[in-house]
C-alpha positions in Angstrom: 12.1 -38.6 -13.3 9.1 -36.2 -11.8 6.6 -35.3 -14.4 4.5 -32.5 -15.5 3.2 -33.7 -18.4 -0.9 -32.7 -17.1 0.0 -29.3 -17.4 0.2 -27.4 -20.7 4.0 -25.1 -20.5 2.6 -21.5 -20.7 2.6 -20.1 -17.5 6.2 -18.3 -16.9 8.2 -17.1 -13.9 7.5 -13.2 -16.5 4.1 -13.5 -16.1 3.8 -13.5 -11.9 6.1 -10.8 -12.0 4.0 -8.8 -14.5 1.0 -9.6 -11.8 3.1 -8.4 -9.4 4.0 -5.4 -11.1 1.3 -3.7 -12.7 -2.1 -5.3 -11.1 -3.6 -3.2 -8.3 -4.4 -4.8 -5.2 -2.4 -7.6 -5.2 -0.2 -7.9 -2.1 1.8 -11.1 -2.6 2.2 -13.9 -5.8 3.3 -17.1 -5.4 5.0 -18.6 -8.1 4.6 -23.0 -8.2 5.4 -25.8 -9.9 4.2 -29.2 -8.6 4.4 -33.1 -9.7 2.3 -35.7 -7.6 3.0 -39.7 -6.8 6.7 -38.8 -6.6 8.3 -41.5 -4.8 10.9 -39.9 -2.2 14.2 -41.7 0.0 15.3 -41.1 3.5 17.8 -43.8 4.1 15.8 -47.1 4.0 12.8 -45.8 3.7 10.3 -44.9 0.8 7.1 -42.4 0.3 5.5 -41.3 -2.3 4.4 -37.7 -2.2 3.2 -34.6 -3.8 6.2 -32.1 -4.5 6.0 -28.5 -4.8 8.3 -25.8 -5.8 7.5 -22.6 -4.4 8.2 -19.2 -3.7 8.7 -17.8 -0.5 5.3 -16.1 -0.3 3.7 -19.3 -0.7 3.4 -19.9 3.2 2.2 -16.6 3.8 -0.5 -16.6 1.5 -2.0 -19.6 2.4 -1.3 -18.9 6.7 0.8 -22.0 6.8 3.4 -22.1 9.5 6.3 -24.8 10.4 6.0 -26.7 14.0 9.9 -27.1 13.9 12.5 -25.6 11.6 11.9 -22.6 9.3 10.4 -22.3 5.9 11.2 -21.6 2.3 12.9 -18.1 2.1 14.0 -15.4 -0.4 17.3 -16.4 -0.3 16.7 -20.5 -0.7 15.0 -19.0 -3.8 18.1 -17.2 -4.9 20.5 -19.5 -4.4 18.9 -22.9 -6.0 19.3 -24.3 -2.3 18.6 -28.1 -2.0 16.7 -27.8 1.0 13.0 -29.1 1.7 10.3 -28.3 4.3 7.8 -31.4 4.7 4.5 -32.2 5.7 3.5 -34.2 9.0 3.2 -37.4 7.1 6.3 -37.3 5.6 7.8 -36.9 8.7 6.2 -40.1 10.1 6.6 -42.2 7.1 10.2 -41.2 6.6 11.7 -40.3 10.1 9.2 -42.1 13.0 9.2 -39.9 15.1 12.6 -38.3 15.0 13.2 -34.4 14.2 13.9 -34.6 10.5 15.2 -31.0 10.2 19.4 -31.5 9.0 18.3 -34.6 7.5 18.3 -35.8 3.8 15.8 -36.7 1.5 16.4 -37.9 -2.1 14.2 -37.3 -4.7 15.2 -38.8 -7.8 18.3 -39.3 -6.6 18.8 -35.4 -5.7 19.7 -34.8 -1.9 17.4 -32.2 -0.2 18.1 -31.2 3.7 15.2 -30.8 5.5 14.8 -27.5 7.1 11.3 -27.8 8.7 8.1 -29.3 9.2 4.8 -27.7 8.6 1.8 -27.4 10.8 -1.2 -30.3 10.3 -3.8 -29.4 8.1 -5.3 -32.7 8.1 -7.8 -34.2 5.3 -8.8 -31.9 2.1 -12.3 -31.4 0.9 -12.1 -35.3 -1.1 -10.7 -36.8 2.5 -7.2 -37.0 1.3 -4.6 -35.7 3.5 -3.2 -32.4 3.2 -0.1 -33.2 5.1 1.5 -35.7 2.1 3.7 -33.1 0.8 7.5 -31.5 0.2 8.0 -28.2 -0.6 11.2 -26.7 -2.3 12.3 -23.3 -3.8 10.2 -23.0 -6.9 13.8 -22.2 -8.6 15.7 -25.4 -7.3 12.3 -27.6 -8.7 12.7 -25.7 -12.0 16.5 -25.9 -12.7 17.7 -28.9 -10.4 14.7 -31.5 -10.6 11.9 -31.0 -13.0 14.2 -28.9 -15.8 11.0 -26.9 -16.3 10.9 -23.2 -17.1 7.1 -22.9 -16.3 4.9 -22.7 -13.6 2.1 -25.4 -12.7 0.1 -22.7 -10.7 0.5 -18.5 -9.9 -1.2 -17.9 -7.0 -2.3 -14.3 -5.8 -3.6 -12.9 -2.7 -4.9 -9.4 -2.7 -4.9 -6.4 -0.4 -8.4 -6.4 -0.3 -10.8 -9.6 -1.1 -13.9 -8.0 -1.3 -12.3 -6.1 -4.6 -11.7 -9.4 -6.2 -13.6 -8.9 -9.6 -11.5 -6.0 -10.9 -8.5 -7.9 -10.3 -9.3 -11.0 -11.3 -10.2 -9.1 -14.8 -7.1 -7.4 -15.1 -4.9 -10.3 -14.3 -7.0 -12.1 -17.2 -6.5 -9.6 -19.4 -2.9 -9.2 -18.3 -2.1 -13.0 -19.1 -4.2 -13.1 -22.5 -2.1 -10.0 -23.8 1.2 -11.6 -23.1 0.3 -14.7 -24.1 -1.6 -13.3 -27.3 -5.1 -14.8 -26.4 -8.1 -13.2 -28.2 -11.1 -14.2 -26.1 -13.2 -16.2 -25.9 
């Protein structure tokens, strides 16, 4: 089963909701869970990838798009849909040039239907591929796969990025208050 053992279970879905509702200058907030080096299967093929449970805002915040199909929707989140959007590396490794939309990928024996393929991003800062990933609705990842009620990451997009310092200070203060953390 996937593991998030390296993440302290402190960030909650409600923390992301509070940031979105209470912090000025916030445009979007993405709720995320992640796990790395997870084996996934499609028919007789297996690949190792990173899995990201994401909210519908994730692709907009990152500026991602799909080459075929669609991304994760708010309806997918609400219905705990067993759907996935995959990176180009997984498309190549699991479907060898076929259109994967409508195909099934198994994660820990749980079936997920491919609904889209991300536009390739290439290599990251460390040289590793940014296209070896699989996206799921964060609600589905939380309740049907990881069995975790906390988030790995909360990503915030600001209305005015030039005014990031007051937003960071306000988010820090809000999270400290919500979690009873006294500086430093």
